[in-house]
C-alpha positions in Angstrom: 88.4 198.7 87.3 90.0 197.3 90.1 87.4 195.1 91.1 86.3 194.4 87.3 89.8 192.5 87.2 89.3 190.6 90.6 85.7 189.7 89.1 88.0 188.4 86.1 90.4 186.9 87.7 88.4 184.9 90.0 86.3 183.8 86.5 89.8 182.5 84.7 89.7 179.4 87.2 85.9 178.2 86.6 85.3 175.3 84.8 82.8 176.3 81.2 80.1 174.1 82.7 80.2 176.2 86.0 79.8 179.8 83.7 77.0 178.1 81.7 74.5 177.0 84.2 74.7 179.9 86.4 73.8 181.6 83.3 71.1 179.1 82.6 69.8 179.2 85.9 69.6 183.2 85.9 67.7 183.4 82.2 65.4 180.4 83.7 64.3 181.4 86.4 64.3 184.7 85.7 62.1 184.5 82.0 61.0 181.3 81.8 59.1 179.5 84.3 60.3 176.3 85.1 57.2 174.1 85.8 57.9 170.9 88.1 55.1 168.3 87.0 53.7 166.7 90.1 54.2 162.7 89.7 52.5 160.0 90.9 54.8 158.2 93.9 55.8 155.0 92.4 57.0 153.8 96.3 56.2 149.9 96.2 58.1 148.7 99.5 59.8 150.3 102.9 63.3 150.5 102.8 65.5 149.9 106.2 67.4 152.8 107.8 69.2 152.5 111.4 70.8 155.7 112.5 74.1 155.2 114.1 75.7 158.7 114.9 72.7 161.1 116.4 72.7 165.0 115.7 73.7 167.0 118.3 70.4 168.7 120.0 69.4 171.8 118.1 65.9 171.9 118.6 64.1 171.7 122.3 60.4 170.9 122.6 60.1 172.6 126.4 60.6 176.3 124.7 59.9 175.5 121.1 63.7 177.0 120.6 66.5 176.2 117.9 70.0 176.3 118.5 72.8 176.3 115.8 75.7 178.0 115.1 76.2 179.0 118.9 73.2 180.6 118.6 69.6 179.8 120.6 66.4 181.5 119.3 63.1 180.8 120.7 59.8 181.0 119.0 56.7 182.7 120.2 54.5 180.6 119.1 54.9 180.2 114.8 57.7 179.1 113.4 59.5 181.6 110.9 61.0 179.3 108.5 62.8 182.3 106.9 64.5 183.4 110.2 67.1 186.1 109.4 68.2 187.8 112.7 71.4 185.2 112.1 72.5 185.5 108.8 71.9 183.0 106.2 73.6 180.1 107.5 71.6 180.2 110.4 68.1 180.4 108.2 69.8 177.3 106.2 70.7 175.0 109.5 67.1 175.9 110.8 66.1 174.2 106.9 68.2 171.6 107.3 66.3 169.3 109.8 69.5 167.8 111.1 66.8 167.9 114.5 64.5 164.9 113.7 67.6 162.8 114.1 69.3 163.8 117.3 68.7 161.5 120.3 66.0 163.0 122.4 63.2 164.1 120.0 60.0 162.5 120.4 58.6 160.9 116.9 55.1 163.5 117.3 57.3 166.7 117.8 59.4 165.4 114.4 56.0 165.5 112.5 54.2 168.3 113.8 57.8 170.1 112.6 57.7 168.6 109.2 53.9 169.3 109.0 54.1 172.8 109.8 57.1 173.1 107.4 54.9 172.0 104.7 52.0 174.5 105.2 54.3 177.3 105.4 56.0 175.8 101.9 55.3 178.7 99.7 56.4 181.3 102.0 59.6 179.6 102.5 62.9 181.2 100.5 66.2 180.1 101.4 64.4 176.4 102.4 63.4 175.8 98.5 67.8 176.1 97.5 68.9 173.1 95.7 71.4 172.9 99.3 68.7 172.9 102.2 66.7 170.4 99.8 69.1 167.8 99.4 70.3 168.0 103.0 66.6 168.2 104.4 65.7 165.3 102.0 68.1 163.0 103.6 67.1 164.1 107.6 63.1 163.1 106.0 64.0 159.8 104.7 65.9 158.8 107.9 63.7 160.0 110.6 60.7 158.9 108.1 62.3 155.1 107.7 63.8 154.6 111.0 60.3 155.4 112.9 58.3 153.6 110.4 55.9 156.8 109.5 53.7 156.4 106.3 52.4 159.6 105.9 51.1 160.3 102.4 51.0 164.2 102.4 54.6 164.4 103.5 55.8 161.5 100.9 54.4 163.5 98.1 56.0 166.8 99.3 59.6 164.9 99.2 58.5 163.4 96.1 58.2 166.9 94.5 61.2 168.4 96.4 63.1 165.7 95.0 62.0 166.6 90.8 62.9 170.1 91.8 66.5 168.9 92.9 67.0 167.4 90.1 65.9 170.3 87.1 68.6 172.3 89.6 71.4 170.6 90.7 74.5 172.4 91.9 76.6 172.5 88.6 76.9 176.1 88.8 79.1 175.5 92.1 80.2 172.2 91.9 82.3 170.6 94.6 80.5 169.9 97.5 77.6 171.2 96.9 77.4 168.7 93.9 78.3 166.0 95.7 75.8 167.0 98.5 73.0 166.9 96.0 74.4 163.6 94.6 74.1 161.8 97.9 70.7 163.5 98.4 69.2 161.7 95.2 70.5 158.6 96.4 68.3 158.6 99.5 65.5 159.5 97.6 65.8 157.1 95.5 66.0 153.9 97.6 63.3 155.5 99.6 61.0 155.8 96.5 62.6 153.2 94.9 63.1 155.2 91.7 65.1 154.6 88.9 65.7 157.3 87.6 66.6 158.9 90.2 69.0 156.5 91.4 70.7 156.5 87.9 71.4 160.3 88.2 72.8 159.8 91.8 75.0 157.1 90.5 76.4 158.9 87.5 77.2 162.0 89.8 78.5 159.7 92.8 81.1 157.8 90.4 82.5 161.0 88.0 82.3 163.5 91.4 83.9 161.0 93.9 87.0 160.4 91.1 87.0 164.2 90.4 86.8 165.2 94.5 88.8 162.9 96.4 92.7 163.2 95.8 95.4 160.2 95.7 96.1 160.5 99.3 92.2 160.5 100.2 91.7 164.7 100.7 88.7 166.0 100.0 89.9 168.4 96.8 88.5 171.7 98.6 91.0 170.5 101.5 89.1 171.7 104.8 89.3 169.1 107.0 86.0 169.9 108.5 84.1 169.3 105.1 86.5 166.2 104.3 84.7 165.0 107.8 81.1 166.0 106.3 81.3 164.1 102.9 82.9 161.2 104.8 80.0 160.8 106.6 77.5 161.6 104.3 79.5 158.6 101.9 79.2 156.2 104.8 75.9 157.2 105.6 74.9 156.2 101.4 77.0 152.9 102.5 74.7 152.4 105.3 71.8 152.9 103.3 72.6 150.5 100.2 73.7 147.5 102.4 70.5 147.9 104.4 68.9 147.5 101.5 70.4 145.1 99.3 67.6 143.7 97.8 66.0 146.4 95.8 70.0 147.2 94.5 72.7 145.0 93.8 75.5 146.8 91.9 78.9 147.7 91.7 78.1 151.0 93.6 79.0 149.9 96.8 82.7 148.7 96.2 83.1 151.5 94.7 81.8 154.1 97.4 83.7 151.1 100.2 86.9 151.9 98.4 86.4 155.8 98.8 84.7 155.6 101.9 88.9 154.0 102.8 90.8 156.6 100.9 89.0 159.3 102.7 89.4 157.2 106.2 93.1 156.9 105.6 93.2 160.8 105.2 91.4 161.6 108.0 93.6 159.0 110.2 96.4 161.1 108.9 95.5 164.6 109.8 93.9 163.9 113.0 96.0 164.9 115.9 96.3 162.5 118.8 93.8 164.2 121.0 91.1 163.7 118.6 90.9 167.3 117.2 91.4 168.5 113.2 93.7 171.1 111.9 91.0 174.2 112.0 92.1 174.6 108.3 90.5 176.1 105.5 87.1 176.9 107.0 87.1 174.5 109.2 86.0 174.8 112.6 84.6 173.2 116.0 81.1 171.3 116.7 79.6 171.1 112.9 81.2 168.1 111.5 81.1 164.6 113.6 84.3 164.0 114.7 86.7 162.0 113.6 87.0 159.2 116.6 83.0 159.1 115.7 83.4 158.5 111.9 86.3 156.1 112.6 83.6 154.1 115.0 81.4 154.2 112.1 83.4 153.4 109.2 84.6 150.0 111.2 80.9 149.3 112.4 80.2 148.9 108.2 83.4 147.2 107.8 85.1 149.5 105.7 88.9 149.0 104.6 91.1 152.0 105.3 94.2 151.3 103.7 98.0 153.5 105.4 98.0 156.2 102.2 101.0 158.7 103.0 100.2 162.8 103.0 100.9 163.7 99.5 98.9 166.0 96.8 96.8 167.6 99.3 100.0 169.5 100.2 99.1 168.9 104.1 102.3 167.0 105.8 102.4 165.6 109.5 104.9 164.8 111.6 104.3 163.1 114.5 106.8 163.0 117.6 105.8 161.1 120.9 105.9 164.6 123.0 104.5 167.3 119.6 102.8 167.6 116.5 103.8 169.4 113.6 101.4 169.9 110.4 102.0 171.9 107.7 100.4 172.9 104.4 103.3 172.9 101.5 100.1 172.7 98.5 97.7 174.7 96.5 94.6 176.1 97.0 92.2 173.8 96.7 90.3 173.2 94.7 91.3 175.3 91.7 87.6 176.0 90.5 85.6 175.8 93.4 88.0 177.3 95.5 85.4 179.0 98.8 86.6 177.8 101.8 90.2 178.6 100.6 92.2 180.9 102.8 95.5 182.9 101.9 97.2 180.7 104.5 100.2 179.4 102.1 103.0 177.5 104.4 100.5 177.7 107.3 101.0 175.4 110.2 99.7 173.8 113.6 101.9 172.8 116.7 100.6 170.2 119.3 102.5 169.6 122.3 101.5 166.6 124.0 98.0 166.7 123.2 98.1 170.3 124.1 97.5 173.1 121.2 100.6 175.3 120.7 100.7 177.5 117.4 97.1 177.1 115.7 95.4 178.2 113.0 93.2 181.3 114.1 90.0 179.4 112.5 86.8 181.4 111.2 83.9 182.6 113.2 81.3 183.5 110.6 80.5 183.4 107.1 79.4 186.3 106.6 80.6 188.3 104.2 81.7 190.7 105.8 85.0 192.5 107.5 85.3 189.5 109.5 85.4 186.8 107.3 87.8 188.8 105.1 90.0 189.1 108.2 89.9 185.3 108.8 90.7 184.4 105.6 93.6 186.5 104.9 97.1 186.0 105.3 97.8 187.8 108.7 95.3 185.6 110.6 97.6 182.4 109.9 100.5 181.1 110.7 102.7 182.4 107.8 104.5 185.5 106.2 102.9 188.3 105.0 104.7 191.0 102.9 104.1 194.6 102.8 100.3 195.2 102.2 99.3 192.4 99.7 97.8 188.6 100.5 99.2 185.7 99.2 96.0 184.8 97.9 93.1 187.7 96.8 90.6 186.2 98.8 87.3 188.0 98.7 83.4 188.4 98.6 83.2 186.3 101.1 83.7 182.7 99.1 85.9 184.3 95.9 89.4 183.8 95.2 91.1 185.5 92.0 94.6 185.2 92.2 96.5 182.8 94.0 99.5 181.6 95.3 101.2 178.4 93.9 104.1 176.3 94.9 106.9 176.5 92.1 109.4 174.2 94.6 109.2 171.3 97.0 111.9 169.6 98.3 111.4 167.1 101.0 113.6 164.7 102.8 112.8 162.4 105.7 113.3 165.3 108.5 113.2 168.6 106.6 110.7 170.0 103.8 111.1 173.1 102.0 109.2 174.9 99.4 108.7 178.1 97.8 105.2 180.2 96.5 104.7 183.0 94.3 102.1 185.1 95.9 104.0 188.2 96.3 106.0 187.4 92.5 103.8 190.9 90.9 106.0 192.8 93.5 108.7 190.5 92.4 109.2 188.4 95.8 109.5 185.2 96.3 108.8 183.0 99.5 110.6 180.1 100.3 110.0 178.4 103.9 112.0 175.3 105.3 110.8 172.8 108.3 113.2 171.0 110.0 112.4 168.9 112.8 114.2 166.9 115.6 112.8 165.1 119.1 113.1 168.5 120.8 113.4 170.9 118.0 112.1 172.7 115.1 113.3 175.4 112.5 111.7 177.2 110.5 114.0 179.3 108.5 112.1 182.2 106.2 113.6 183.3 102.8 112.5 186.4 100.9 114.9 186.5 97.3 115.4 190.1 97.7 115.1 192.9 100.1 111.6 193.6 101.4 112.7 196.7 103.3 112.2 195.2 106.9 108.4 195.3 105.3 108.1 190.9 105.8 105.9 189.7 108.3 105.8 186.6 109.9 103.1 185.8 112.0 103.0 183.1 114.5 99.3 182.6 116.3 98.8 180.7 119.9 96.0 178.9 121.7 94.1 180.5 124.0 94.8 178.1 126.7 98.5 179.7 126.3 99.1 182.5 129.0 101.1 185.7 127.6 104.6 185.0 126.1 107.5 187.0 127.5 110.1 188.6 125.5 113.8 188.5 126.1 115.4 190.2 123.3 115.0 188.1 120.8 113.5 185.4 122.9 109.8 184.6 123.4 109.4 182.3 127.1 106.4 179.8 127.1 106.7 179.4 130.7 103.6 177.6 131.3 104.7 174.7 128.8 108.5 174.9 129.1 109.1 176.3 125.3 111.3 178.9 123.8 111.1 180.8 120.8 114.4 182.3 119.4 114.4 184.4 116.3 117.7 185.2 114.5 117.7 188.3 112.2 114.2 189.3 113.5 114.1 193.4 113.6 111.1 193.5 115.9 109.4 191.2 117.6 105.9 192.4 119.1 103.2 190.3 121.2 99.2 191.7 120.3 96.1 190.2 121.2 93.7 188.3 118.6 90.2 186.7 118.9 90.7 182.6 118.5 87.4 181.3 116.5 86.0 178.4 119.0 83.1 178.0 116.4 80.6 180.6 114.5 79.8 183.2 116.8 82.1 182.1 119.4 85.9 183.2 119.9 88.5 183.7 122.8 91.1 186.2 124.0 94.4 185.0 122.4 98.1 186.0 121.8 100.0 186.1 118.6 103.6 187.2 117.4 104.1 189.2 115.1 107.8 189.9 113.6 109.4 191.7 111.5 112.2 191.1 108.9 113.7 192.0 106.2 115.2 189.1 103.5 115.7 186.0 106.4 114.2 184.8 109.5 115.4 182.1 111.4 113.0 180.3 113.9 114.1 178.0 116.5 111.2 176.4 118.8 113.0 174.4 121.7 110.5 171.9 122.9 
C-alpha cells in the first residue's frame, strides 16, 4: 500500500500526454510491430558545418579505449556497444558518439567506428532508444559534414534512424528528452534537406522552448548543468541555420536567438566568478560545456543577451566583492518532469574569494541505488530535515511523489524569507530567512511548533576546507578566517561525507549537523 501510494502521488503530477504515450508505446512495441518503411534519401546539396567547441577526449585510438564518467575501458578487439560493466549511462555515452567531434580523432578512425556500429546494429540494445539516437544523429551529422564525408551506406542508416525517431518521440517523458529529439530532427532535416523532419522539429522547438524556458531564462528542470547542455545545443542549431541559410529562410532563427539570449542571461546570473556553476539538481563536473565556452560561442554567433533578474526559477544570487551566495527558494521543477530534482528546498552555496565554502554535495551516479537515493535526499543538502522524512519524496532514481511547495516568499534588498509545506503532513512549517551584509551572513530557521529537538540543519563544506574547530556554539574555519555561531543549538556535530567531484568520483569532506528544536540562528562571519 505504501508503494502504491508513492506511485499514485507521482503519477498525479504527470500530463495526460505522458500517460497516454507510456501505455501506447508499451502496447505498440509488445503487441504490434512498428514497421519503419525504408525510404529513398532526398539529399540534394551538401550542407556546411564548423565545430566551434570540441568535445573532451573520450576515445583513444592507440589502445581502443573509451573514457566516460571518470571510468576508462579498453576493448580488446571487438567493441561491445552494449557494454554493461559500468551502468546504463556509461553505455549511453558510448552510443552518443560525442568522440567523433573530439579534436584529436582521425577521419579514418571516426568512419571505422561508425561502420563498426552499423555492422553490429542488429545486436545493439540501449543505443536504439530515442535519446541516444538523437544525440548520435547530431554527432554523425557534424562529423560527416565537417569532414566532407560522402558515404551512402552511412547516410542510409542515419536516414532510417531519423525515421525511427519520428515514430518514437519521447512524449512519455517530455522535458529535456523531447527537446533533444527536436534539436536532432533539425540537424537531420538540414542534412537530408527533408521537409517532414524540418516541420516536426520546428513545431516541437517552438512549443517546447516556450514551455521549458522560464521568464528569467532558466530551463524549467532547474539543473544548471542541463541548462548548459540545452543552451549549447540551442547554439548549435543557430549556427546550423546560419551556415545553411540558403535552404531555409524563415523566422525560426529569430525565435531560437531570442531563447538563447534569455538562457544566456540566466547562466550569466548563476555562474560564479570562478567560472563554475552551482552543483544543484543533478549538476556535476565535466559533463556539460562550461559557462565561459558557452558565452564565447554565443558571442561568436552574435547572440544578444538581456540582463534579466532571477525570478521564477526560484534561485537568487547575491554578489559582493568578497563572496557570492546562491539560495534556492523555489519549487520543484518541473512539476511533470522532476527526474533531476532533489529534496533541497532552501539549499544554498557560499563562495568566498572564488573558493567554495558551503556547497551542494552533488551527484556521483545515475544508477537506481542507495547512493543515488542518498545524494537526492534532504540530508545531503544545506537545509533542514525534521525527523526521518524528506521535505520532498524522491525515489526510484528519477521519481518524485509528494513535494515541498513554497507557501510564503518575502524579499527586500538584503533579505529573503520563505516558507515551505514539505513537513505539513506532520504539522510542521519550515521558514528560513537570509540576511546579508558586507562581512556577515545571517540564516534563521524557524519551525512553527516544537519538534522535540528533532530538527537538524545540515551544512556541507567543500573538500578544500580543513576540519572545522568546535568551540562551544562556535565553528572556526582557521584557513579561511571564517567563524560560524549557532544560537539556540541543542547539539553540534562534525562528520565526514563524500563530496561528489563528478560521476564515479568523490572526495572526503566535512559537514556540520546542528540539532535544534523550534528556532536556529546562524551567523557566518566572513
